[in-house]
MARKELO-393897 format. One record per residue (C-alpha): residue in three letters; x, y, z. Coordinates in steps of 0.1 Angstrom, whole numbers, plus 5000, padded with zeros to 4 digits. Each point is the difference from the previous one (the first is absolute). Example, Ala and Ser with C-alpha at 12.3 -4.5 7.8 and 13.67 -1.06 7.14 Angstrom:
BEGIN
ALA512349555078 SER501450344993 
END
This chain:
BEGIN
MET500050005000 ARG501250354991 VAL499050315015 ARG500950354987 ILE499950325020 LEU498250264979 GLY499850295025 THR500750085036 ALA498350335009 ALA497050095020 GLY497150214985 GLY501250274979 GLY503449854991 VAL503450175007 PRO500050284991 GLN496550095006 TRP498650254974 ASN499050275026 CYS502649945026 ALA503250185006 CYS501149825031 GLU503749895005 GLY499349664985 CYS498250134968 ALA502550274996 ALA502849755002 ALA498449764975 ARG499550294975 ALA503850085003 HIS501049634999 PRO497849804976 SER501449665013 TRP498150095032 ARG496649994983 ARG497649745009 LEU496849884983 HIS496949885018 ALA500449685018 SER499249684980 ILE501549664991 ALA499449774971 ILE499849615004 GLU500749754973 ALA497249765001 SER501249764973 GLY502050004968 GLY500450384996 ARG496550105012 TRP500250265027 TYR497550145025 VAL500650365012 VAL499250055037 ASN498150335003 ALA499450224971 THR501750335007 PRO499950324981 ASP503449914988 ILE499149674986 ALA500850084963 GLU503450135009 GLN500649705023 ILE499249774970 GLU502250194976 THR503049995024 SER499649635006 ALA501149784970 ASP498149705012 LEU496850204998 ARG500350174966 PRO497749904972 GLY501049764972 PRO500749824978 GLY496550074986 ARG499050354996 ARG497349975028 GLN501549715019 THR500850085036 PRO501549785028 VAL497750195025 ALA497349765008 GLY498350205027 VAL500050195032 VAL499749915036 LEU498950265024 THR500950005038 ASP497650295008 ALA497850264983 GLU502250315007 LEU500350254971 ASP503849954997 HIS499449634995 THR497150024975 LEU500350304978 GLY502249814976 LEU497049794989 PRO498750264976 ARG503450024984 LEU499749644990 ARG496750054981 GLU501649934966 ALA499949635008 PRO497049804988 SER499149915037 LEU501750055034 HIS500349715024 VAL500050135036 ILE500449795031 ALA498650175032 THR498149965032 ALA496250064999 ALA500450325020 VAL502650144975 ARG497849904970 ASP496950165015 ALA502150335006 LEU501350014965 ALA496649924984 GLY497750205025 GLY502450295010 LEU502150064969 ARG497749834976 LEU502849854980 ASP497849724986 ARG497950264983 VAL502850244990 LEU502149724984 ALA497249804984 PRO500250204967 TYR503749934998 ALA500949675019 GLY497749805022 LEU501249905034 THR500149625006 TRP500049955039 SER501349725020 ASP499949965038 LEU503150045021 PRO499249755029 GLU501250015035 ASP499149655010 LYS502049804974 PRO502650064973 VAL498950014963 PRO502049934969 LEU501250324984 ASP499150004963 GLY498549675003 GLY503349835001 GLU501449735022 HIS503050175015 VAL499350345015 GLU497450055025 ILE498750315018 ARG497750105028 ALA499250315021 VAL501150065035 ARG497750265017 VAL502050295014 SER497450265008 GLY496450134994 LYS501350354991 ARG497850134971 PRO501050244973 ARG498650355007 TYR497849984968 ALA498449675014 ALA498950145034 GLY496449964995 LEU499949694976 ASP497949705008 VAL502449694994 ARG499949645005 ASP502949965025 ASP502850215016 ALA503149844985 TRP501250354989 SER503749975003 SER501849674994 ALA503549864999 LEU500549764970 HIS501549665008 VAL501549854969 THR501349645000 ASP501949804973 ARG498949645003 ARG503149874981 SER502550165024 GLY497950015030 LYS501250365004 SER497750295008 LEU499950385000 VAL497850245021 TYR499450354985 ALA498450245024 PRO500350354987 ALA497650155026 VAL500149885037 ALA497750175025 GLY500549725026 TRP501649675006 PRO497249765001 PRO500749625009 GLY499349904963 LEU502650234986 ASP502449895027 ARG499749634990 ALA500250094964 LEU503350195004 ALA501449735022 ALA499549754973 ALA501450214971 ASP503449984984 CYS499850354988 VAL497850305016 ILE499550354985 VAL498350215026 ASP498650365004 GLY502750255007 THR498150314994 PHE501350205030 TRP503249965019 ASP498550095034 ASP496650075014 ASP500350375003 GLU501450064965 PRO496550124984 ARG499450245027 ARG503750125001 SER499950054962 GLY497050245003 PHE497649844976 THR497749855027 GLU499249985037 ARG499849634999 THR502849765009 ALA501149724977 THR498049755018 GLU496950215000 MET500450034961 GLY500049624998 HIS503649924996 LEU502149855028 PRO503550185001 ILE503349844994 SER501750125032 GLY499050075035 PRO497949815027 ASN497349894974 GLY502549974972 THR500149714977 ALA503849974996 GLU500349805032 ARG497349764988 LEU501749964966 ARG503449935013 THR498749685019 LEU498349854969 PRO501649694984 ALA499750144966 THR503150024979 ARG499150334986 ARG498150285019 LEU499350334982 TYR498150315005 THR497950174973 HIS497450284998 LEU502250295012 ASN498450335005 ASN501750314985 THR500850125035 ASN501849675011 PRO503750075003 LEU500649664984 VAL499350164967 ASP503550135004 PRO502349694991 GLY502750145023 HIS497950035031 ASP501149825031 GLY496849815003 HIS501249784970 ARG503049905020 THR497949945030 LEU497649774981 ALA502849834983 GLY501549915034 MET496549835008 GLY500149814968 ILE497350234983 GLU500350194968 VAL497950274982 ALA498749864966 SER501450144969 GLU498050044969 GLY500849754973 LEU501249755025 VAL499249634989 ILE499549755029 GLU499949634991 LEU498549745024 
END
């Protein structure tokens, strides 16, 4: 099983279009510091790939990944579909950018599907271009990805945090934010991708403890970072993201996991880790943890 890192930034990317904070200014001055919205792609079988979360950068992410580019036929693409871990705008606005396809296969929980259909009305918007074909992302058992025999996926519920636009929607369940547990039956290896972690429920703990590779929410370095940056009065935890460091930090949890690779993704533009020379990188490296880099391919 191959997994490709397509993007590593939180909502807005780095730099964010309307922000002149230290991180965004540095990314404008140093293009290598730029980060696209967090996403990965999973090879299901024989060159067929599923993108996990359709970000606003999805077209650029495909173009910069040789495995995902179209060909050899004029309209032949290796992108077989999209798996959604939540219904947040920065993980779903890329779906309309895929409208040139005859149809779009989207795998998601019932709550996410209801939000996109009832809140954003994507079914109706995209119908004249490309119809959405839906498959459920279950929590109770793994299901084959792309109908194959080798790669299986299942959802691991992380939180019931709704997107703002879905606040008043009547939905079938509350599996709003999930981690994705991916297993290769041939090798027995597995990966957990959790780009938004508001808490550390037992189900997530079990999945991470059993995984060979974990890619986890690193939105904020510490809990007070959002307030200190001046764009909100809420802490990182109150915004639905456990911080990396501090009493409630995830780094200490990650360092004890048996996984051979432990990586952070979904970095906010205020996170000092957007600076590749920041001491935080060395601190994490000493714990056996790294910050995911775009273009990285992980083989399991």
